[in-house]
C-alpha positions as CSV (number, residue, x, y, z in Angstrom):
1,M,0.0,0.0,0.0
2,H,2.7,2.5,1.0
3,N,4.6,1.7,-2.2
4,T,1.5,2.0,-3.9
5,I,1.0,5.5,-3.0
6,L,4.2,6.7,-4.7
7,G,2.3,8.9,-7.1
8,L,0.9,10.8,-4.2
9,I,4.4,12.0,-3.2
10,A,4.6,13.8,-6.6
11,M,1.1,15.2,-6.2
12,V,1.9,16.8,-2.8
13,A,4.8,18.7,-4.3
14,F,2.6,19.9,-7.1
15,M,0.0,21.6,-4.8
16,A,1.7,24.9,-5.6
17,A,1.1,24.5,-9.3
18,S,-1.4,27.4,-9.5
19,T,1.1,29.9,-8.1
20,A,3.7,28.7,-10.5
21,G,1.3,29.0,-13.4
22,R,0.9,32.7,-12.8
23,L,4.7,33.0,-12.6
24,M,5.2,31.2,-15.8
25,A,2.5,33.3,-17.5
26,A,4.3,36.4,-16.6
27,E,7.6,35.0,-17.8
28,E,6.1,34.0,-21.2
29,N,4.6,37.4,-21.7
30,D,7.8,39.2,-20.8
31,Q,6.0,41.2,-18.1
32,A,9.1,42.7,-16.6
33,V,8.8,45.1,-13.7
34,K,10.1,48.6,-14.6
35,P,12.2,50.5,-12.1
36,P,10.7,53.7,-10.7
37,A,11.6,56.8,-12.8
38,V,14.2,59.3,-11.4
39,K,12.9,62.8,-11.1
40,N,14.9,65.8,-12.6
41,P,16.8,67.8,-10.0
42,P,15.3,71.2,-8.9
43,A,16.1,74.0,-11.4
44,N,17.8,76.2,-8.7
45,Q,20.3,73.5,-7.8
46,S,23.8,74.7,-8.2
47,D,26.5,73.0,-10.2
48,E,28.5,72.6,-7.0
49,A,25.6,70.6,-5.5
50,K,25.5,68.2,-8.4
51,P,27.2,64.9,-7.8
52,E,30.5,64.5,-9.4
53,E,30.4,62.4,-12.5
54,V,32.2,59.1,-12.0
55,K,34.2,58.0,-15.0
56,P,34.7,54.3,-15.6
57,E,38.2,53.2,-14.9
58,A,40.3,52.3,-17.9
59,A,40.8,48.6,-18.4
60,K,44.1,47.3,-17.6
61,P,46.1,45.5,-20.3
62,G,44.6,42.1,-21.0
63,E,41.3,42.9,-19.2
64,T,37.9,43.2,-20.9
65,K,36.0,46.5,-20.5
66,P,32.6,46.1,-18.7
67,E,30.7,47.3,-21.8
68,E,32.5,44.8,-23.9
69,A,31.7,42.0,-21.5
70,A,28.1,43.0,-21.5
71,A,28.1,43.0,-25.3
72,D,29.7,39.5,-25.3
73,E,27.0,38.3,-22.9
74,K,24.2,39.6,-25.2
75,E,25.8,37.8,-28.2
76,K,25.8,34.4,-26.4
77,P,22.9,32.3,-27.7
78,K,20.3,31.4,-25.1
79,E,19.9,27.7,-24.4
80,P,16.5,26.3,-25.6
81,D,13.8,25.9,-23.0
82,P,13.6,22.2,-22.3
83,F,10.0,22.4,-21.2
84,I,8.4,23.7,-24.4
85,V,6.1,20.9,-25.5
86,P,6.8,20.1,-29.2
87,E,4.2,19.2,-31.8
88,G,4.6,15.6,-32.8
89,T,3.2,12.1,-32.8
90,P,2.3,10.3,-29.5
91,A,5.6,8.4,-29.8
92,E,7.6,11.7,-30.1
93,L,5.6,13.2,-27.2
94,K,6.4,10.1,-25.0
95,A,10.1,10.6,-25.9
96,F,9.8,14.3,-24.8
97,I,8.2,13.1,-21.5
98,D,11.0,10.7,-20.9
99,K,13.5,13.5,-21.6
100,V,11.8,15.9,-19.1
101,R,11.8,13.2,-16.5
102,K,15.5,12.8,-16.8
103,T,16.2,16.6,-16.7
104,R,18.1,17.8,-13.7
105,I,15.9,20.0,-11.6
106,T,17.7,22.9,-9.9
107,S,14.9,25.1,-8.5
108,P,11.2,24.9,-7.4
109,L,10.1,27.0,-10.4
110,M,11.9,24.6,-12.7
111,M,10.2,21.7,-11.1
112,L,6.8,23.2,-11.6
113,K,7.6,24.0,-15.2
114,A,8.5,20.4,-15.7
115,R,5.2,19.2,-14.2
116,M,3.2,21.7,-16.4
117,A,5.1,20.4,-19.4
118,L,4.3,16.8,-18.6
119,I,0.6,17.6,-18.2
120,R,0.5,19.5,-21.5
121,A,2.3,16.6,-23.3
122,A,-0.2,14.1,-21.8
123,E,-3.0,16.3,-23.0
124,H,-1.6,16.4,-26.6
125,I,-1.4,12.6,-26.6
126,I,-5.0,12.3,-25.5
127,A,-6.2,14.8,-28.1
128,A,-4.5,12.8,-30.9
129,Q,-6.7,9.8,-29.9
130,P,-4.0,7.2,-30.6
131,E,-4.1,3.5,-29.6
132,E,-5.8,2.6,-26.3
133,K,-2.6,1.8,-24.4
134,E,-1.1,5.2,-25.3
135,V,-4.3,7.0,-24.2
136,I,-4.2,5.1,-20.9
137,Y,-0.6,6.0,-20.4
138,A,-1.4,9.7,-20.9
139,V,-4.5,9.7,-18.7
140,Q,-2.6,8.0,-15.9
141,L,0.3,10.4,-16.2
142,K,-1.9,13.5,-16.0
143,S,-3.9,12.0,-13.1
144,Q,-0.7,11.6,-11.1
145,L,0.4,15.1,-11.7
146,L,-2.9,17.0,-11.0
147,P,-2.6,19.0,-7.7
148,D,-5.8,17.9,-5.9
149,R,-9.0,15.9,-6.0
150,E,-11.0,18.8,-7.4
151,H,-8.8,18.8,-10.5
152,L,-9.2,15.1,-10.8
153,D,-12.9,15.4,-10.7
154,E,-12.8,18.1,-13.4
155,F,-10.5,15.9,-15.6
156,A,-12.8,12.9,-15.3
157,E,-15.8,15.1,-16.2
158,E,-14.0,16.5,-19.3
159,L,-13.2,13.0,-20.5
160,K,-16.8,11.9,-20.0
161,V,-18.2,14.9,-21.9
162,D,-15.8,14.1,-24.8
163,G,-17.2,10.6,-24.9
164,F,-14.3,8.8,-23.2
165,D,-16.2,7.1,-20.4
166,K,-13.7,4.3,-20.1
167,Y,-10.8,6.8,-19.5
168,A,-13.0,8.9,-17.2
169,R,-13.4,5.7,-15.1
170,L,-9.6,5.4,-14.9
171,V,-9.4,8.9,-13.4
172,R,-12.2,8.2,-10.9
173,S,-10.3,5.0,-9.9
174,F,-7.2,7.0,-9.2
175,R,-9.2,9.6,-7.4
176,L,-10.5,6.9,-5.0
177,Q,-7.0,5.7,-4.5
178,V,-6.1,9.2,-3.3
179,D,-9.1,9.2,-1.0
180,L,-8.0,5.8,0.5
181,A,-4.4,7.1,1.0
182,L,-5.7,10.1,2.9
183,A,-8.2,8.0,4.8
184,E,-5.3,6.0,6.3
185,R,-4.8,8.9,8.8
186,E,-8.6,9.1,9.5
187,E,-10.7,7.5,12.2
188,P,-12.0,4.0,11.5
189,E,-15.5,5.2,10.7
190,N,-14.3,7.7,8.2
191,R,-12.2,5.0,6.5
192,K,-15.3,2.9,6.2
193,T,-17.1,5.7,4.3
194,V,-14.3,5.9,1.7
195,I,-14.2,2.1,1.4
196,D,-17.9,1.9,0.8
197,N,-17.5,4.4,-2.0
198,V,-14.8,2.1,-3.5
199,L,-17.1,-0.9,-3.3
200,K,-20.0,1.0,-5.0
201,F,-17.6,2.1,-7.7
202,L,-16.5,-1.5,-8.4
203,E,-20.1,-2.6,-8.6
204,E,-21.0,0.0,-11.3
205,S,-19.5,-1.9,-14.2
206,P,-17.1,-4.8,-14.8
207,P,-13.7,-3.9,-13.1
208,E,-10.7,-3.2,-15.3
209,A,-7.1,-4.3,-14.6
210,A,-6.3,-0.9,-13.1
211,D,-9.1,-1.4,-10.5
212,A,-7.2,-4.4,-8.9
213,R,-4.9,-2.0,-7.1
214,L,-7.8,0.0,-5.9
215,A,-9.6,-3.1,-4.5
216,L,-6.4,-4.3,-2.8
217,M,-5.9,-0.8,-1.2
218,A,-9.5,-0.9,0.1
219,G,-8.9,-4.3,1.7
220,K,-5.7,-3.2,3.4
221,I,-7.3,0.0,4.8
222,A,-10.2,-2.1,6.0
223,E,-7.7,-4.4,7.9
224,M,-6.3,-1.2,9.5
225,T,-9.6,-0.6,11.3
226,G,-8.8,-3.6,13.5
227,D,-12.2,-5.2,12.7
228,D,-11.3,-8.5,11.0
229,K,-15.0,-9.3,10.3
230,Y,-15.5,-6.0,8.5
231,A,-12.3,-6.5,6.5
232,S,-13.4,-10.0,5.5
233,E,-16.6,-8.5,4.2
234,V,-14.7,-5.9,2.2
235,Y,-12.5,-8.5,0.5
236,F,-15.5,-10.7,-0.2
237,A,-17.4,-7.8,-1.8
238,A,-14.4,-6.9,-3.9
239,A,-13.9,-10.5,-5.0
240,R,-17.5,-10.7,-6.1
241,S,-17.0,-7.7,-8.4
242,F,-14.0,-9.3,-10.1
243,A,-15.4,-12.8,-10.3
244,L,-17.3,-12.0,-13.5
245,A,-14.4,-10.5,-15.3
246,K,-13.4,-12.1,-18.7
247,D,-9.7,-11.6,-18.1
248,K,-8.1,-14.8,-16.6
249,E,-5.7,-12.8,-14.4
250,L,-8.6,-10.8,-12.9
251,V,-10.5,-14.0,-12.2
252,E,-7.4,-15.3,-10.3
253,F,-7.2,-12.0,-8.5
254,A,-10.8,-12.5,-7.4
255,Q,-9.9,-15.9,-6.1
256,T,-7.1,-14.5,-4.0
257,M,-9.4,-11.7,-2.6
258,A,-12.0,-14.4,-1.7
259,G,-9.2,-16.4,0.0
260,T,-8.2,-13.3,2.0
261,S,-11.8,-13.0,3.1
262,R,-11.8,-16.6,4.3
263,R,-8.6,-16.1,6.2
264,L,-9.8,-13.0,8.0
265,A,-12.9,-14.8,9.0
266,L,-10.9,-17.7,10.7
267,Q,-10.6,-16.0,14.1
268,G,-12.5,-18.3,16.5
269,N,-13.3,-20.8,13.6
270,E,-11.6,-24.0,12.3
271,I,-8.9,-24.0,9.7
272,H,-8.1,-26.9,7.3
273,I,-4.8,-27.5,5.6
274,D,-4.4,-29.6,2.4
275,G,-1.4,-30.8,0.6
276,F,1.3,-33.5,0.4
277,L,4.4,-34.3,2.4
278,L,7.8,-34.1,0.6
279,N,7.8,-37.9,0.2
280,G,4.6,-37.8,-1.8
281,E,2.2,-38.9,1.0
282,K,-1.1,-37.1,1.5
283,F,-1.0,-34.7,4.5
284,D,-3.5,-35.6,7.2
285,W,-4.6,-32.6,9.1
286,S,-6.8,-34.7,11.4
287,K,-3.7,-36.0,13.2
288,Y,-3.3,-32.7,14.8
289,Q,-6.6,-32.7,16.7
290,G,-6.1,-31.9,20.4
291,K,-2.8,-30.2,19.6
292,V,-1.8,-26.5,19.7
293,V,-0.5,-25.9,16.2
294,L,1.4,-23.1,14.6
295,V,0.6,-23.0,10.8
296,D,3.5,-21.2,9.2
297,F,3.1,-20.1,5.6
298,W,6.7,-19.5,4.6
299,T,9.3,-19.6,1.8
300,T,13.0,-20.4,1.6
301,W,13.7,-17.1,-0.1
302,S,12.0,-14.9,2.5
303,G,14.6,-13.4,4.9
304,S,11.9,-13.0,7.5
305,S,10.8,-16.6,7.2
306,V,14.3,-17.9,7.6
307,A,15.1,-15.5,10.5
308,D,12.0,-16.8,12.4
309,L,13.1,-20.4,12.3
310,R,15.5,-20.1,15.2
311,K,12.9,-18.9,17.7
312,M,10.4,-21.4,16.3
313,E,12.9,-24.2,17.0
314,Q,13.3,-22.9,20.6
315,Y,9.5,-22.9,21.1
316,Y,9.2,-26.4,19.5
317,E,11.8,-27.8,21.8
318,A,10.3,-26.1,24.9
319,Y,6.6,-27.0,24.3
320,H,6.5,-30.0,22.0
321,D,6.2,-32.5,24.9
322,Q,3.2,-30.5,26.1
323,G,1.4,-30.8,22.8
324,F,2.8,-28.0,20.6
325,E,3.2,-28.7,16.9
326,I,4.4,-26.7,13.9
327,V,3.2,-27.3,10.3
328,G,5.2,-25.4,7.7
329,V,3.2,-24.7,4.5
330,S,5.8,-23.9,1.9
331,C,4.9,-21.2,-0.7
332,D,8.0,-21.9,-2.8
333,K,7.3,-22.2,-6.5
334,E,9.8,-24.9,-7.1
335,I,9.9,-28.0,-4.8
336,E,13.6,-28.7,-5.7
337,E,14.6,-25.4,-4.1
338,L,12.7,-26.3,-1.0
339,K,14.4,-29.7,-0.8
340,K,17.8,-28.2,-1.2
341,F,17.1,-25.8,1.6
342,L,15.9,-28.5,3.9
343,A,18.9,-30.7,3.1
344,R,21.0,-27.9,4.6
345,R,18.7,-26.8,7.4
346,K,17.0,-29.8,9.1
347,L,13.7,-28.8,10.7
348,P,12.0,-31.1,13.2
349,W,8.4,-30.4,12.1
350,T,6.2,-31.3,9.1
351,I,6.6,-29.5,5.8
352,V,3.6,-29.4,3.5
353,Y,3.7,-28.8,-0.3
354,G,1.2,-29.3,-3.2
355,K,1.1,-31.9,-5.9
356,D,2.5,-29.6,-8.7
357,G,3.2,-26.5,-6.8
358,P,2.5,-24.9,-3.4
359,S,-0.3,-26.3,-1.2
360,P,-3.8,-25.4,-2.4
361,S,-4.3,-23.9,1.1
362,V,-2.1,-21.0,0.1
363,Q,-4.6,-19.6,-2.5
364,Y,-7.6,-20.9,-0.5
365,Y,-6.7,-18.6,2.4
366,G,-5.4,-15.8,0.2
367,I,-1.8,-15.8,1.5
368,T,0.0,-12.8,0.0
369,N,2.2,-11.7,2.9
370,I,5.2,-14.0,3.7
371,P,5.5,-15.2,6.3
372,T,2.0,-15.6,7.7
373,K,1.7,-17.5,11.0
374,I,-1.7,-18.7,12.3
375,L,-2.0,-20.2,15.8
376,V,-4.6,-22.9,16.3
377,G,-5.9,-24.1,19.7
378,R,-6.5,-27.6,20.9
379,D,-10.1,-27.4,19.8
380,G,-9.0,-26.8,16.2
381,K,-10.1,-23.1,16.2
382,V,-7.9,-20.2,15.3
383,I,-6.5,-18.2,18.3
384,S,-4.4,-15.7,16.3
385,L,-4.1,-14.7,12.7
386,N,-0.7,-13.0,13.2
387,A,1.3,-15.2,15.6
388,R,4.8,-13.8,15.2
389,G,7.4,-12.3,17.5
390,R,6.1,-11.1,20.9
391,K,2.5,-12.0,19.9
392,L,3.5,-15.7,19.4
393,K,5.6,-15.7,22.6
394,Q,2.7,-14.3,24.7
395,E,0.1,-16.7,23.2
396,L,2.3,-19.7,24.0
397,Q,3.0,-18.5,27.5
398,N,-0.7,-18.1,28.1
399,I,-1.2,-21.7,27.1
400,F,1.9,-23.5,28.3
401,G,3.6,-21.1,30.7
402,P,7.0,-19.4,30.4
403,A,9.6,-21.2,28.2
404,D,13.3,-21.7,29.0
405,E,14.8,-20.0,25.9
406,N,18.4,-20.4,26.9
């Protein structure tokens, strides 16, 4: 989510664009400020009272006279303005945009000029009505550079009036992403209002690929309310909107969102793990009935996953005789990499994989954050959805008592 909001960093800096626009207009029209005129001296002022005329010093041998230096300065050709938007094809305008982005910015005014140039170039591309991917590129670029939500609303309305409903929807989607980013600092109830607006937007028409990011942001913000049940409902509603998409990737995205909804609804409910052992045998979850089980969704390439292993080994040794078990559900894409890792690092607990890839439980529970650790009680019901670090230590102490970690 925080990465996601990179475009907002640029937007914040651009809030002063209107002021810069006035400055640039004055510059383009050569509206120079004239110095105040000097009045003539009084007629009765004597010659003695007049200031003595100062004659310029003669230039020393090898030196350039001031007037000659000024003349040389005037003769020097001015460098072309790098922010004048050229006339050209969409491809040429995109090349100009890339050039502006690489230009070294040395002042706030220069930065604002660059942003205005990028917006104008994007507008030229849209006006040319090129291929869809180029229009989308230009619409997204301009959306990221506009200074506030009001300008985004105006831009969306302009596109709609011009008959570009699809592109107007892109702008509205980005506008809602801005709303979600700002709602992150709001109270939970205010966040819910913005999330509800997102869900209504997704229901209006079949979601596009660009809407996946919006839906994911809404889910993450919902989780931040601390209400897992509400967050589960948000993910489920978003999944329902994407489930009817024709694009295969969007359908898979819908399945992941539905899985996240299931996972967030696990608190106080039973979980079930499917898969195979590394020797090819079917994993039997029923064998863990009556045990306290830490289900660890992990990978061999995740630094956090590997770093957690030492503490997990300590807890396993301390509490195993009292009924504590660990089931590691590998999310590695290649089983050979998993086997190589386990050959180097022997683990005393069961590792579960799938038949031709990771365990189906990975997608079924929408596991996207690695590692994800879920603690299950003796009754088979989930105690914690985030059993890591101090949280795991405290939960185990509540069940078994303090552990000797030396």
